[in-house]
Every structure is written in structure tokens, then in C-alpha cells.
All heavy atoms as a GROMACS GRO file, in nm:
protein
  648
    1MET      N    1  11.601   7.622  14.229
    1MET     CA    2  11.622   7.745  14.156
    1MET      C    3  11.580   7.860  14.253
    1MET      O    4  11.474   7.856  14.305
    1MET     CB    5  11.548   7.748  14.030
    1MET     CG    6  11.578   7.865  13.940
    1MET     SD    7  11.482   7.858  13.785
    1MET     CE    8  11.582   7.751  13.689
    2THR      N    9  11.670   7.964  14.268
    2THR     CA   10  11.633   8.073  14.351
    2THR      C   11  11.539   8.172  14.283
    2THR      O   12  11.521   8.164  14.160
    2THR     CB   13  11.763   8.152  14.393
    2THR    OG1   14  11.816   8.205  14.276
    2THR    CG2   15  11.860   8.056  14.458
    3THR      N   16  11.486   8.265  14.358
    3THR     CA   17  11.396   8.363  14.298
    3THR      C   18  11.464   8.443  14.191
    3THR      O   19  11.410   8.469  14.092
    3THR     CB   20  11.346   8.463  14.412
    3THR    OG1   21  11.288   8.375  14.517
    3THR    CG2   22  11.247   8.555  14.355
    4ILE      N   23  11.590   8.484  14.218
    4ILE     CA   24  11.665   8.556  14.120
    4ILE      C   25  11.679   8.477  13.987
    4ILE      O   26  11.653   8.530  13.880
    4ILE     CB   27  11.806   8.595  14.174
    4ILE    CG1   28  11.793   8.689  14.297
    4ILE    CG2   29  11.893   8.658  14.067
    4ILE    CD1   30  11.917   8.703  14.370
    5ASN      N   31  11.710   8.348  13.997
    5ASN     CA   32  11.723   8.270  13.877
    5ASN      C   33  11.586   8.261  13.798
    5ASN      O   34  11.586   8.269  13.683
    5ASN     CB   35  11.763   8.125  13.912
    5ASN     CG   36  11.905   8.118  13.967
    5ASN    OD1   37  11.984   8.213  13.944
    5ASN    ND2   38  11.937   8.010  14.032
    6LYS      N   39  11.477   8.248  13.877
    6LYS     CA   40  11.341   8.243  13.812
    6LYS      C   41  11.312   8.372  13.743
    6LYS      O   42  11.259   8.372  13.626
    6LYS     CB   43  11.237   8.209  13.914
    6LYS     CG   44  11.239   8.061  13.956
    6LYS     CD   45  11.131   8.038  14.059
    6LYS     CE   46  11.139   7.896  14.110
    6LYS     NZ   47  11.042   7.871  14.219
    7ASP      N   48  11.346   8.485  13.807
    7ASP     CA   49  11.322   8.615  13.753
    7ASP      C   50  11.405   8.634  13.627
    7ASP      O   51  11.356   8.683  13.524
    7ASP     CB   52  11.344   8.724  13.850
    7ASP     CG   53  11.244   8.733  13.962
    7ASP    OD1   54  11.138   8.666  13.945
    7ASP    OD2   55  11.276   8.792  14.062
    8LEU      N   56  11.534   8.597  13.631
    8LEU     CA   57  11.619   8.611  13.516
    8LEU      C   58  11.569   8.533  13.398
    8LEU      O   59  11.557   8.578  13.288
    8LEU     CB   60  11.763   8.574  13.549
    8LEU     CG   61  11.865   8.582  13.446
    8LEU    CD1   62  11.871   8.720  13.378
    8LEU    CD2   63  12.002   8.536  13.489
    9LYS      N   64  11.536   8.406  13.424
    9LYS     CA   65  11.491   8.318  13.317
    9LYS      C   66  11.355   8.377  13.260
    9LYS      O   67  11.337   8.378  13.136
    9LYS     CB   68  11.464   8.175  13.369
    9LYS     CG   69  11.421   8.082  13.258
    9LYS     CD   70  11.407   7.940  13.301
    9LYS     CE   71  11.373   7.856  13.185
    9LYS     NZ   72  11.342   7.715  13.219
   10HIS      N   73  11.268   8.425  13.345
   10HIS     CA   74  11.142   8.482  13.299
   10HIS      C   75  11.168   8.604  13.209
   10HIS      O   76  11.115   8.615  13.105
   10HIS     CB   77  11.060   8.521  13.417
   10HIS     CG   78  10.938   8.593  13.377
   10HIS    ND1   79  10.826   8.535  13.326
   10HIS    CD2   80  10.907   8.727  13.386
   10HIS    CE1   81  10.725   8.624  13.300
   10HIS    NE2   82  10.778   8.747  13.337
   11ASN      N   83  11.265   8.687  13.249
   11ASN     CA   84  11.298   8.804  13.166
   11ASN      C   85  11.358   8.770  13.035
   11ASN      O   86  11.332   8.831  12.934
   11ASN     CB   87  11.392   8.900  13.246
   11ASN     CG   88  11.317   8.969  13.362
   11ASN    OD1   89  11.192   8.979  13.361
   11ASN    ND2   90  11.388   9.012  13.463
   12VAL      N   91  11.447   8.670  13.036
   12VAL     CA   92  11.507   8.625  12.910
   12VAL      C   93  11.407   8.566  12.815
   12VAL      O   94  11.403   8.598  12.701
   12VAL     CB   95  11.623   8.524  12.938
   12VAL    CG1   96  11.670   8.461  12.801
   12VAL    CG2   97  11.740   8.595  13.006
   13GLU      N   98  11.310   8.483  12.871
   13GLU     CA   99  11.211   8.425  12.794
   13GLU      C  100  11.115   8.531  12.736
   13GLU      O  101  11.063   8.520  12.624
   13GLU     CB  102  11.131   8.326  12.871
   13GLU     CG  103  11.212   8.195  12.896
   13GLU     CD  104  11.145   8.093  12.973
   13GLU    OE1  105  11.046   8.124  13.048
   13GLU    OE2  106  11.192   7.978  12.980
   14LYS      N  107  11.082   8.635  12.817
   14LYS     CA  108  11.004   8.748  12.771
   14LYS      C  109  11.069   8.821  12.652
   14LYS      O  110  11.006   8.858  12.556
   14LYS     CB  111  10.982   8.845  12.887
   14LYS     CG  112  10.860   8.930  12.880
   14LYS     CD  113  10.809   8.977  13.014
   14LYS     CE  114  10.890   9.090  13.071
   14LYS     NZ  115  10.830   9.149  13.193
   15ALA      N  116  11.201   8.836  12.669
   15ALA     CA  117  11.274   8.902  12.555
   15ALA      C  118  11.268   8.817  12.427
   15ALA      O  119  11.247   8.871  12.321
   15ALA     CB  120  11.421   8.923  12.597
   16LEU      N  121  11.285   8.686  12.446
   16LEU     CA  122  11.276   8.596  12.326
   16LEU      C  123  11.139   8.597  12.262
   16LEU      O  124  11.121   8.598  12.139
   16LEU     CB  125  11.317   8.454  12.362
   16LEU     CG  126  11.462   8.439  12.406
   16LEU    CD1  127  11.492   8.294  12.439
   16LEU    CD2  128  11.557   8.485  12.300
   17GLU      N  129  11.034   8.609  12.344
   17GLU     CA  130  10.897   8.618  12.287
   17GLU      C  131  10.880   8.750  12.209
   17GLU      O  132  10.800   8.751  12.115
   17GLU     CB  133  10.795   8.606  12.406
   17GLU     CG  134  10.778   8.473  12.459
   17GLU     CD  135  10.748   8.365  12.350
   17GLU    OE1  136  10.658   8.390  12.271
   17GLU    OE2  137  10.815   8.264  12.350
   18GLU      N  138  10.945   8.852  12.254
   18GLU     CA  139  10.934   8.981  12.178
   18GLU      C  140  11.008   8.972  12.042
   18GLU      O  141  10.953   9.025  11.945
   18GLU     CB  142  10.998   9.094  12.261
   18GLU     CG  143  10.987   9.226  12.192
   18GLU     CD  144  11.040   9.341  12.279
   18GLU    OE1  145  11.008   9.347  12.394
   18GLU    OE2  146  11.120   9.421  12.228
   19ILE      N  147  11.117   8.902  12.034
   19ILE     CA  148  11.193   8.894  11.910
   19ILE      C  149  11.146   8.784  11.816
   19ILE      O  150  11.159   8.788  11.696
   19ILE     CB  151  11.349   8.884  11.938
   19ILE    CG1  152  11.432   8.913  11.814
   19ILE    CG2  153  11.382   8.746  11.983
   19ILE    CD1  154  11.452   9.064  11.795
   20ARG      N  155  11.082   8.687  11.872
   20ARG     CA  156  11.038   8.563  11.796
   20ARG      C  157  10.952   8.600  11.680
   20ARG      O  158  10.974   8.540  11.570
   20ARG     CB  159  10.975   8.465  11.892
   20ARG     CG  160  10.948   8.331  11.828
   20ARG     CD  161  10.905   8.226  11.923
   20ARG     NE  162  11.027   8.168  11.986
   20ARG     CZ  163  11.058   8.162  12.109
   20ARG    NH1  164  10.982   8.212  12.202
   20ARG    NH2  165  11.170   8.106  12.145
   21PRO      N  166  10.850   8.689  11.684
   21PRO     CA  167  10.770   8.713  11.567
   21PRO      C  168  10.850   8.763  11.451
   21PRO      O  169  10.818   8.733  11.328
   21PRO     CB  170  10.669   8.818  11.612
   21PRO     CG  171  10.664   8.804  11.763
   21PRO     CD  172  10.800   8.754  11.808
   22PHE      N  173  10.956   8.845  11.476
   22PHE     CA  174  11.041   8.897  11.369
   22PHE      C  175  11.111   8.780  11.299
   22PHE      O  176  11.126   8.775  11.178
   22PHE     CB  177  11.132   9.004  11.418
   22PHE     CG  178  11.064   9.121  11.478
   22PHE    CD1  179  11.045   9.137  11.616
   22PHE    CD2  180  11.004   9.218  11.394
   22PHE    CE1  181  10.982   9.243  11.664
   22PHE    CE2  182  10.938   9.327  11.447
   22PHE     CZ  183  10.931   9.344  11.586
   23LEU      N  184  11.166   8.689  11.377
   23LEU     CA  185  11.234   8.573  11.326
   23LEU      C  186  11.144   8.485  11.245
   23LEU      O  187  11.180   8.437  11.136
   23LEU     CB  188  11.305   8.496  11.439
   23LEU     CG  189  11.407   8.566  11.522
   23LEU    CD1  190  11.462   8.486  11.635
   23LEU    CD2  191  11.525   8.615  11.429
   24LYS      N  192  11.023   8.457  11.306
   24LYS     CA  193  10.932   8.367  11.239
   24LYS      C  194  10.879   8.428  11.104
   24LYS      O  195  10.852   8.356  11.010
   24LYS     CB  196  10.812   8.336  11.328
   24LYS     CG  197  10.851   8.243  11.437
   24LYS     CD  198  10.727   8.198  11.513
   24LYS     CE  199  10.770   8.087  11.615
   24LYS     NZ  200  10.660   8.019  11.673
   25ASN      N  201  10.872   8.562  11.099
   25ASN     CA  202  10.831   8.634  10.977
   25ASN      C  203  10.927   8.602  10.863
   25ASN      O  204  10.889   8.600  10.745
   25ASN     CB  205  10.820   8.778  11.005
   25ASN     CG  206  10.755   8.855  10.889
   25ASN    OD1  207  10.653   8.816  10.844
   25ASN    ND2  208  10.814   8.962  10.852
   26ASP      N  209  11.057   8.578  10.895
   26ASP     CA  210  11.148   8.544  10.796
   26ASP      C  211  11.179   8.393  10.789
   26ASP      O  212  11.279   8.347  10.728
   26ASP     CB  213  11.282   8.615  10.827
   26ASP     CG  214  11.275   8.767  10.800
   26ASP    OD1  215  11.189   8.807  10.713
   26ASP    OD2  216  11.340   8.844  10.862
   27GLY      N  217  11.094   8.316  10.853
   27GLY     CA  218  11.110   8.168  10.842
   27GLY      C  219  11.199   8.108  10.943
   27GLY      O  220  11.243   7.990  10.934
   28GLY      N  221  11.236   8.185  11.052
   28GLY     CA  222  11.328   8.135  11.152
   28GLY      C  223  11.265   8.125  11.288
   28GLY      O  224  11.141   8.145  11.302
   29ASP      N  225  11.343   8.087  11.385
   29ASP     CA  226  11.299   8.084  11.526
   29ASP      C  227  11.419   8.081  11.614
   29ASP      O  228  11.533   8.080  11.565
   29ASP     CB  229  11.213   7.959  11.549
   29ASP     CG  230  11.117   7.969  11.669
   29ASP    OD1  231  11.128   8.073  11.744
   29ASP    OD2  232  11.035   7.877  11.689
   30ILE      N  233  11.396   8.078  11.743
   30ILE     CA  234  11.502   8.078  11.839
   30ILE      C  235  11.463   7.993  11.963
   30ILE      O  236  11.348   7.995  12.002
   30ILE     CB  237  11.543   8.222  11.880
   30ILE    CG1  238  11.670   8.224  11.960
   30ILE    CG2  239  11.433   8.287  11.958
   30ILE    CD1  240  11.733   8.362  11.968
   31THR      N  241  11.560   7.919  12.021
   31THR     CA  242  11.533   7.837  12.139
   31THR      C  243  11.639   7.881  12.245
   31THR      O  244  11.758   7.897  12.215
   31THR     CB  245  11.548   7.692  12.109
   31THR    OG1  246  11.453   7.655  12.008
   31THR    CG2  247  11.526   7.600  12.222
   32LEU      N  248  11.596   7.890  12.362
   32LEU     CA  249  11.679   7.920  12.479
   32LEU      C  250  11.745   7.787  12.518
   32LEU      O  251  11.681   7.686  12.545
   32LEU     CB  252  11.603   7.973  12.602
   32LEU     CG  253  11.683   7.994  12.730
   32LEU    CD1  254  11.794   8.099  12.705
   32LEU    CD2  255  11.587   8.037  12.840
   33ILE      N  256  11.883   7.788  12.519
   33ILE     CA  257  11.956   7.667  12.557
   33ILE      C  258  12.002   7.673  12.707
   33ILE      O  259  11.980   7.578  12.780
   33ILE     CB  260  12.080   7.648  12.464
   33ILE    CG1  261  12.039   7.644  12.320
   33ILE    CG2  262  12.162   7.529  12.507
   33ILE    CD1  263  11.947   7.522  12.281
   34GLU      N  264  12.058   7.787  12.744
   34GLU     CA  265  12.117   7.791  12.874
   34GLU      C  266  12.135   7.943  12.919
   34GLU      O  267  12.164   8.027  12.833
   34GLU     CB  268  12.250   7.721  12.874
   34GLU     CG  269  12.327   7.732  13.003
   34GLU     CD  270  12.467   7.674  12.996
   34GLU    OE1  271  12.527   7.684  12.889
   34GLU    OE2  272  12.511   7.618  13.099
   35ILE      N  273  12.121   7.965  13.044
   35ILE     CA  274  12.159   8.092  13.106
   35ILE      C  275  12.271   8.068  13.207
   35ILE      O  276  12.250   7.990  13.300
   35ILE     CB  277  12.039   8.162  13.179
   35ILE    CG1  278  11.924   8.183  13.082
   35ILE    CG2  279  12.085   8.290  13.239
   35ILE    CD1  280  11.797   8.230  13.149
   36ASP      N  281  12.388   8.123  13.175
   36ASP     CA  282  12.502   8.105  13.264
   36ASP      C  283  12.518   8.230  13.347
   36ASP      O  284  12.567   8.329  13.301
   36ASP     CB  285  12.625   8.078  13.182
   36ASP     CG  286  12.750   8.050  13.268
   36ASP    OD1  287  12.756   8.092  13.387
   36ASP    OD2  288  12.845   7.988  13.212
   37GLU      N  289  12.468   8.225  13.474
   37GLU     CA  290  12.479   8.337  13.565
   37GLU      C  291  12.613   8.375  13.606
   37GLU      O  292  12.640   8.489  13.640
   37GLU     CB  293  12.382   8.321  13.678
   37GLU     CG  294  12.234   8.331  13.648
   37GLU     CD  295  12.153   8.324  13.764
   37GLU    OE1  296  12.125   8.213  13.823
   37GLU    OE2  297  12.109   8.433  13.812
   38GLN      N  298  12.704   8.280  13.611
   38GLN     CA  299  12.836   8.302  13.651
   38GLN      C  300  12.912   8.392  13.552
   38GLN      O  301  12.981   8.480  13.591
   38GLN     CB  302  12.919   8.176  13.666
   38GLN     CG  303  12.861   8.078  13.768
   38GLN     CD  304  12.868   8.132  13.906
   38GLN    OE1  305  12.958   8.194  13.950
   38GLN    NE2  306  12.757   8.113  13.978
   39GLU      N  307  12.884   8.368  13.420
   39GLU     CA  308  12.952   8.448  13.314
   39GLU      C  309  12.858   8.553  13.260
   39GLU      O  310  12.903   8.628  13.164
   39GLU     CB  311  12.995   8.356  13.206
   39GLU     CG  312  13.101   8.258  13.247
   39GLU     CD  313  13.150   8.161  13.137
   39GLU    OE1  314  13.136   8.204  13.018
   39GLU    OE2  315  13.203   8.056  13.169
   40ASN      N  316  12.732   8.560  13.303
   40ASN     CA  317  12.630   8.653  13.248
   40ASN      C  318  12.609   8.629  13.099
   40ASN      O  319  12.615   8.727  13.026
   40ASN     CB  320  12.663   8.797  13.290
   40ASN     CG  321  12.653   8.822  13.435
   40ASN    OD1  322  12.558   8.773  13.494
   40ASN    ND2  323  12.742   8.900  13.486
   41VAL      N  324  12.601   8.506  13.057
   41VAL     CA  325  12.587   8.471  12.923
   41VAL      C  326  12.461   8.393  12.896
   41VAL      O  327  12.424   8.305  12.976
   41VAL     CB  328  12.708   8.385  12.873
   41VAL    CG1  329  12.692   8.326  12.732
   41VAL    CG2  330  12.838   8.469  12.875
   42VAL      N  331  12.391   8.421  12.786
   42VAL     CA  332  12.279   8.341  12.743
   42VAL      C  333  12.319   8.268  12.615
   42VAL      O  334  12.374   8.328  12.522
   42VAL     CB  335  12.158   8.436  12.715
   42VAL    CG1  336  12.044   8.357  12.650
   42VAL    CG2  337  12.109   8.500  12.843
   43ARG      N  338  12.285   8.140  12.614
   43ARG     CA  339  12.315   8.058  12.496
   43ARG      C  340  12.183   8.018  12.433
   43ARG      O  341  12.087   7.976  12.501
   43ARG     CB  342  12.390   7.934  12.533
   43ARG     CG  343  12.540   7.964  12.573
   43ARG     CD  344  12.619   7.847  12.615
   43ARG     NE  345  12.753   7.886  12.653
   43ARG     CZ  346  12.790   7.929  12.769
   43ARG    NH1  347  12.699   7.943  12.866
   43ARG    NH2  348  12.912   7.964  12.797
   44VAL      N  349  12.171   8.045  12.298
   44VAL     CA  350  12.048   8.022  12.228
   44VAL      C  351  12.079   7.942  12.101
   44VAL      O  352  12.198   7.922  12.067
   44VAL     CB  353  11.980   8.153  12.182
   44VAL    CG1  354  11.931   8.233  12.306
   44VAL    CG2  355  12.069   8.240  12.094
   45ARG      N  356  11.980   7.892  12.039
   45ARG     CA  357  11.996   7.824  11.909
   45ARG      C  358  11.904   7.891  11.806
   45ARG      O  359  11.784   7.885  11.824
   45ARG     CB  360  11.967   7.672  11.918
   45ARG     CG  361  11.984   7.602  11.776
   45ARG     CD  362  11.970   7.452  11.788
   45ARG     NE  363  12.081   7.401  11.868
   45ARG     CZ  364  12.061   7.322  11.978
   45ARG    NH1  365  11.939   7.290  12.025
   45ARG    NH2  366  12.167   7.274  12.041
   46LEU      N  367  11.966   7.953  11.704
   46LEU     CA  368  11.884   8.003  11.594
   46LEU      C  369  11.841   7.888  11.513
   46LEU      O  370  11.918   7.791  11.488
   46LEU     CB  371  11.969   8.101  11.510
   46LEU     CG  372  12.002   8.235  11.583
   46LEU    CD1  373  12.099   8.312  11.506
   46LEU    CD2  374  11.880   8.311  11.610
   47GLU      N  375  11.718   7.884  11.466
   47GLU     CA  376  11.659   7.775  11.391
   47GLU      C  377  11.596   7.817  11.263
   47GLU      O  378  11.573   7.934  11.236
   47GLU     CB  379  11.558   7.702  11.476
   47GLU     CG  380  11.620   7.654  11.613
   47GLU     CD  381  11.512   7.597  11.707
   47GLU    OE1  382  11.394   7.633  11.694
   47GLU    OE2  383  11.556   7.524  11.802
   48GLY      N  384  11.559   7.716  11.180
   48GLY     CA  385  11.486   7.747  11.058
   48GLY      C  386  11.576   7.824  10.958
   48GLY      O  387  11.692   7.792  10.942
   49ALA      N  388  11.514   7.918  10.897
   49ALA     CA  389  11.589   8.001  10.796
   49ALA      C  390  11.705   8.080  10.860
   49ALA      O  391  11.800   8.117  10.788
   49ALA     CB  392  11.494   8.100  10.728
   50CYS      N  393  11.702   8.097  10.987
   50CYS     CA  394  11.814   8.172  11.053
   50CYS      C  395  11.947   8.095  11.050
   50CYS      O  396  12.049   8.156  11.061
   50CYS     CB  397  11.776   8.201  11.204
   50CYS     SG  398  11.641   8.314  11.221
   51VAL      N  399  11.933   7.961  11.036
   51VAL     CA  400  12.062   7.877  11.043
   51VAL      C  401  12.154   7.917  10.930
   51VAL      O  402  12.275   7.939  10.950
   51VAL     CB  403  12.021   7.728  11.040
   51VAL    CG1  404  12.151   7.646  11.026
   51VAL    CG2  405  11.950   7.690  11.168
   52GLY      N  406  12.106   7.928  10.808
   52GLY     CA  407  12.193   7.949  10.696
   52GLY      C  408  12.197   8.098  10.648
   52GLY      O  409  12.253   8.129  10.550
   53CYS      N  410  12.131   8.181  10.720
   53CYS     CA  411  12.122   8.321  10.681
   53CYS      C  412  12.251   8.396  10.696
   53CYS      O  413  12.325   8.375  10.797
   53CYS     CB  414  12.014   8.391  10.769
   53CYS     SG  415  11.996   8.569  10.732
   54SER      N  416  12.291   8.472  10.594
   54SER     CA  417  12.416   8.541  10.594
   54SER      C  418  12.421   8.659  10.704
   54SER      O  419  12.527   8.698  10.736
   54SER     CB  420  12.443   8.594  10.458
   54SER     OG  421  12.349   8.693  10.427
   55VAL      N  422  12.309   8.702  10.752
   55VAL     CA  423  12.310   8.808  10.848
   55VAL      C  424  12.266   8.762  10.990
   55VAL      O  425  12.235   8.841  11.075
   55VAL     CB  426  12.222   8.926  10.805
   55VAL    CG1  427  12.275   8.996  10.676
   55VAL    CG2  428  12.076   8.882  10.791
   56ASN      N  429  12.279   8.631  11.014
   56ASN     CA  430  12.235   8.580  11.144
   56ASN      C  431  12.319   8.633  11.262
   56ASN      O  432  12.267   8.651  11.370
   56ASN     CB  433  12.218   8.424  11.151
   56ASN     CG  434  12.344   8.351  11.150
   56ASN    OD1  435  12.455   8.406  11.155
   56ASN    ND2  436  12.337   8.216  11.131
   57GLN      N  437  12.445   8.665  11.240
   57GLN     CA  438  12.526   8.725  11.351
   57GLN      C  439  12.478   8.865  11.378
   57GLN      O  440  12.477   8.910  11.496
   57GLN     CB  441  12.674   8.718  11.317
   57GLN     CG  442  12.736   8.579  11.328
   57GLN     CD  443  12.708   8.519  11.468
   57GLN    OE1  444  12.740   8.577  11.570
   57GLN    NE2  445  12.665   8.402  11.468
   58MET      N  446  12.439   8.937  11.273
   58MET     CA  447  12.387   9.074  11.297
   58MET      C  448  12.255   9.063  11.373
   58MET      O  449  12.228   9.140  11.465
   58MET     CB  450  12.367   9.146  11.167
   58MET     CG  451  12.330   9.285  11.180
   58MET     SD  452  12.325   9.381  11.027
   58MET     CE  453  12.180   9.321  10.958
   59THR      N  454  12.167   8.970  11.335
   59THR     CA  455  12.042   8.950  11.402
   59THR      C  456  12.066   8.916  11.549
   59THR      O  457  12.004   8.962  11.636
   59THR     CB  458  11.968   8.836  11.335
   59THR    OG1  459  11.933   8.872  11.197
   59THR    CG2  460  11.836   8.806  11.404
   60LEU      N  461  12.164   8.833  11.570
   60LEU     CA  462  12.197   8.786  11.706
   60LEU      C  463  12.239   8.901  11.792
   60LEU      O  464  12.191   8.915  11.906
   60LEU     CB  465  12.309   8.683  11.703
   60LEU     CG  466  12.334   8.611  11.838
   60LEU    CD1  467  12.216   8.517  11.878
   60LEU    CD2  468  12.457   8.523  11.829
   61LYS      N  469  12.325   8.984  11.745
   61LYS     CA  470  12.383   9.097  11.826
   61LYS      C  471  12.286   9.217  11.822
   61LYS      O  472  12.254   9.267  11.934
   61LYS     CB  473  12.517   9.144  11.760
   61LYS     CG  474  12.629   9.043  11.774
   61LYS     CD  475  12.662   9.022  11.920
   61LYS     CE  476  12.768   8.913  11.937
   61LYS     NZ  477  12.777   8.870  12.070
   62SER      N  478  12.230   9.257  11.710
   62SER     CA  479  12.150   9.379  11.704
   62SER      C  480  12.006   9.352  11.746
   62SER      O  481  11.940   9.445  11.794
   62SER     CB  482  12.156   9.438  11.564
   62SER     OG  483  12.281   9.471  11.522
   63GLY      N  484  11.957   9.231  11.728
   63GLY     CA  485  11.822   9.202  11.768
   63GLY      C  486  11.806   9.132  11.894
   63GLY      O  487  11.755   9.178  11.989
   64VAL      N  488  11.859   9.008  11.893
   64VAL     CA  489  11.840   8.919  12.010
   64VAL      C  490  11.914   8.974  12.137
   64VAL      O  491  11.856   8.984  12.240
   64VAL     CB  492  11.891   8.776  11.980
   64VAL    CG1  493  11.873   8.685  12.098
   64VAL    CG2  494  11.801   8.717  11.856
   65GLU      N  495  12.038   8.997  12.120
   65GLU     CA  496  12.120   9.041  12.238
   65GLU      C  497  12.071   9.172  12.292
   65GLU      O  498  12.057   9.184  12.409
   65GLU     CB  499  12.271   9.056  12.201
   65GLU     CG  500  12.360   9.076  12.321
   65GLU     CD  501  12.508   9.066  12.286
   65GLU    OE1  502  12.560   8.953  12.279
   65GLU    OE2  503  12.567   9.174  12.262
   66MET      N  504  12.034   9.263  12.208
   66MET     CA  505  11.989   9.398  12.244
   66MET      C  506  11.858   9.381  12.329
   66MET      O  507  11.832   9.446  12.429
   66MET     CB  508  11.975   9.490  12.123
   66MET     CG  509  11.932   9.631  12.163
   66MET     SD  510  11.924   9.734  12.015
   66MET     CE  511  11.775   9.677  11.940
   67THR      N  512  11.764   9.295  12.277
   67THR     CA  513  11.638   9.275  12.338
   67THR      C  514  11.653   9.208  12.472
   67THR      O  515  11.592   9.245  12.569
   67THR     CB  516  11.542   9.198  12.246
   67THR    OG1  517  11.531   9.261  12.120
   67THR    CG2  518  11.405   9.184  12.310
   68ILE      N  519  11.734   9.102  12.479
   68ILE     CA  520  11.766   9.036  12.606
   68ILE      C  521  11.817   9.132  12.710
   68ILE      O  522  11.780   9.131  12.824
   68ILE     CB  523  11.852   8.913  12.586
   68ILE    CG1  524  11.778   8.804  12.519
   68ILE    CG2  525  11.910   8.861  12.718
   68ILE    CD1  526  11.855   8.679  12.481
   69LYS      N  527  11.918   9.217  12.670
   69LYS     CA  528  11.977   9.313  12.763
   69LYS      C  529  11.871   9.419  12.807
   69LYS      O  530  11.884   9.472  12.920
   69LYS     CB  531  12.091   9.381  12.693
   69LYS     CG  532  12.218   9.297  12.685
   69LYS     CD  533  12.329   9.369  12.621
   69LYS     CE  534  12.459   9.288  12.615
   69LYS     NZ  535  12.568   9.364  12.553
   70LYS      N  536  11.773   9.442  12.728
   70LYS     CA  537  11.666   9.535  12.769
   70LYS      C  538  11.590   9.477  12.891
   70LYS      O  539  11.552   9.548  12.982
   70LYS     CB  540  11.570   9.562  12.654
   70LYS     CG  541  11.455   9.661  12.683
   70LYS     CD  542  11.383   9.694  12.558
   70LYS     CE  543  11.285   9.585  12.519
   70LYS     NZ  544  11.196   9.624  12.412
   71TYR      N  545  11.558   9.347  12.882
   71TYR     CA  546  11.484   9.282  12.996
   71TYR      C  547  11.576   9.231  13.100
   71TYR      O  548  11.532   9.213  13.217
   71TYR     CB  549  11.408   9.161  12.930
   71TYR     CG  550  11.286   9.200  12.853
   71TYR    CD1  551  11.295   9.222  12.718
   71TYR    CD2  552  11.164   9.222  12.915
   71TYR    CE1  553  11.179   9.254  12.644
   71TYR    CE2  554  11.052   9.261  12.845
   71TYR     CZ  555  11.062   9.272  12.702
   71TYR     OH  556  10.952   9.314  12.634
   72ALA      N  557  11.700   9.196  13.073
   72ALA     CA  558  11.794   9.140  13.175
   72ALA      C  559  11.930   9.212  13.153
   72ALA      O  560  12.023   9.156  13.091
   72ALA     CB  561  11.809   8.989  13.152
   73PRO      N  562  11.940   9.332  13.206
   73PRO     CA  563  12.064   9.412  13.180
   73PRO      C  564  12.196   9.345  13.236
   73PRO      O  565  12.300   9.385  13.188
   73PRO     CB  566  12.037   9.543  13.253
   73PRO     CG  567  11.906   9.530  13.314
   73PRO     CD  568  11.844   9.406  13.282
   74GLN      N  569  12.182   9.254  13.323
   74GLN     CA  570  12.306   9.190  13.374
   74GLN      C  571  12.366   9.094  13.272
   74GLN      O  572  12.488   9.058  13.284
   74GLN     CB  573  12.274   9.114  13.505
   74GLN     CG  574  12.181   8.994  13.496
   74GLN     CD  575  12.035   9.030  13.514
   74GLN    OE1  576  11.988   9.121  13.451
   74GLN    NE2  577  11.965   8.953  13.600
   75ILE      N  578  12.298   9.054  13.166
   75ILE     CA  579  12.348   8.969  13.061
   75ILE      C  580  12.446   9.052  12.982
   75ILE      O  581  12.418   9.162  12.933
   75ILE     CB  582  12.236   8.905  12.981
   75ILE    CG1  583  12.142   8.815  13.061
   75ILE    CG2  584  12.293   8.829  12.857
   75ILE    CD1  585  12.217   8.706  13.128
   76GLU      N  586  12.566   8.990  12.958
   76GLU     CA  587  12.671   9.066  12.889
   76GLU      C  588  12.684   9.014  12.744
   76GLU      O  589  12.727   9.089  12.657
   76GLU     CB  590  12.807   9.044  12.959
   76GLU     CG  591  12.806   9.112  13.096
   76GLU     CD  592  12.930   9.088  13.178
   76GLU    OE1  593  13.028   9.029  13.119
   76GLU    OE2  594  12.932   9.120  13.290
   77LYS      N  595  12.647   8.896  12.718
   77LYS     CA  596  12.670   8.833  12.590
   77LYS      C  597  12.566   8.731  12.555
   77LYS      O  598  12.521   8.654  12.646
   77LYS     CB  599  12.809   8.776  12.586
   77LYS     CG  600  12.856   8.731  12.447
   77LYS     CD  601  13.006   8.735  12.433
   77LYS     CE  602  13.072   8.598  12.446
   77LYS     NZ  603  13.211   8.598  12.433
   78VAL      N  604  12.527   8.721  12.429
   78VAL     CA  605  12.441   8.609  12.378
   78VAL      C  606  12.516   8.533  12.274
   78VAL      O  607  12.577   8.593  12.178
   78VAL     CB  608  12.307   8.667  12.322
   78VAL    CG1  609  12.221   8.552  12.262
   78VAL    CG2  610  12.230   8.745  12.425
   79ILE      N  611  12.514   8.403  12.290
   79ILE     CA  612  12.594   8.313  12.199
   79ILE      C  613  12.500   8.223  12.134
   79ILE      O  614  12.417   8.157  12.200
   79ILE     CB  615  12.699   8.232  12.276
   79ILE    CG1  616  12.802   8.331  12.343
   79ILE    CG2  617  12.778   8.135  12.184
   79ILE    CD1  618  12.896   8.264  12.442
   80ASN      N  619  12.514   8.202  11.995
   80ASN     CA  620  12.441   8.105  11.929
   80ASN      C  621  12.513   7.967  11.930
   80ASN      O  622  12.622   7.963  11.895
   80ASN     CB  623  12.425   8.146  11.783
   80ASN     CG  624  12.343   8.050  11.695
   80ASN    OD1  625  12.237   7.997  11.746
   80ASN    ND2  626  12.384   8.028  11.577
   81ILE      N  627  12.437   7.862  11.973
   81ILE     CA  628  12.494   7.731  11.973
   81ILE      C  629  12.434   7.656  11.851
   81ILE      O  630  12.317   7.638  11.843
   81ILE     CB  631  12.456   7.654  12.104
   81ILE    CG1  632  12.494   7.734  12.231
   81ILE    CG2  633  12.508   7.512  12.104
   81ILE    CD1  634  12.640   7.752  12.247
   82GLU      N  635  12.517   7.627  11.757
   82GLU     CA  636  12.469   7.559  11.641
   82GLU      C  637  12.447   7.408  11.668
   82GLU      O  638  12.519   7.349  11.745
   82GLU     CB  639  12.573   7.578  11.527
   82GLU     CG  640  12.585   7.724  11.485
   82GLU     CD  641  12.680   7.743  11.368
   82GLU    OE1  642  12.712   7.650  11.302
   82GLU    OE2  643  12.724   7.865  11.358
   83ALA      N  644  12.344   7.354  11.603
   83ALA     CA  645  12.310   7.215  11.619
   83ALA      C  646  12.414   7.120  11.567
   83ALA      O  647  12.489   7.144  11.486
   83ALA     CB  648  12.168   7.187  11.550
   0.00000   0.00000   0.00000
């Protein structure tokens, strides 16, 4: 893994740590599945109460994606991978 990859992963994980308390407060959580640097896409899995929540797409876009982009501006999209 190159230095750039390590930095990107660190920044994405830092973003997830920032958003995680809000998800846990509602009984949910999030796991990093993959960072695709070719497509600038992060794949995550929403867990717990987030799985069946009617607003999980809004959480994904307005909360998770926005926070990840704050730490890693090169990321263009965050995708939820369902179990």
C-alpha cells in the first residue's frame, strides 16, 4: 500500500469515527468495506437500526458522504453495500 493509500484510508476512517457516535445513538453503526481509488468511491455497510431505517439513504448522503468528503475531498461517492 502506498503512502497515498494509507493517508486516504486513514482520512476515511477518521470521518467514519466522527459520524459513528450519531449512528450509535440511534442504534446503528457503519463498517468500511472498500475504498476504490480508481473510481473515487467508498463502499460501506450500514448496520444495526440503520439497516431498516426509512431515512438511511439520507443519512448516507447527508451525513456519511458529506463527512467523508470533508476528510477526503477526492471521494466522489459513498455506496452502502447491504449484507
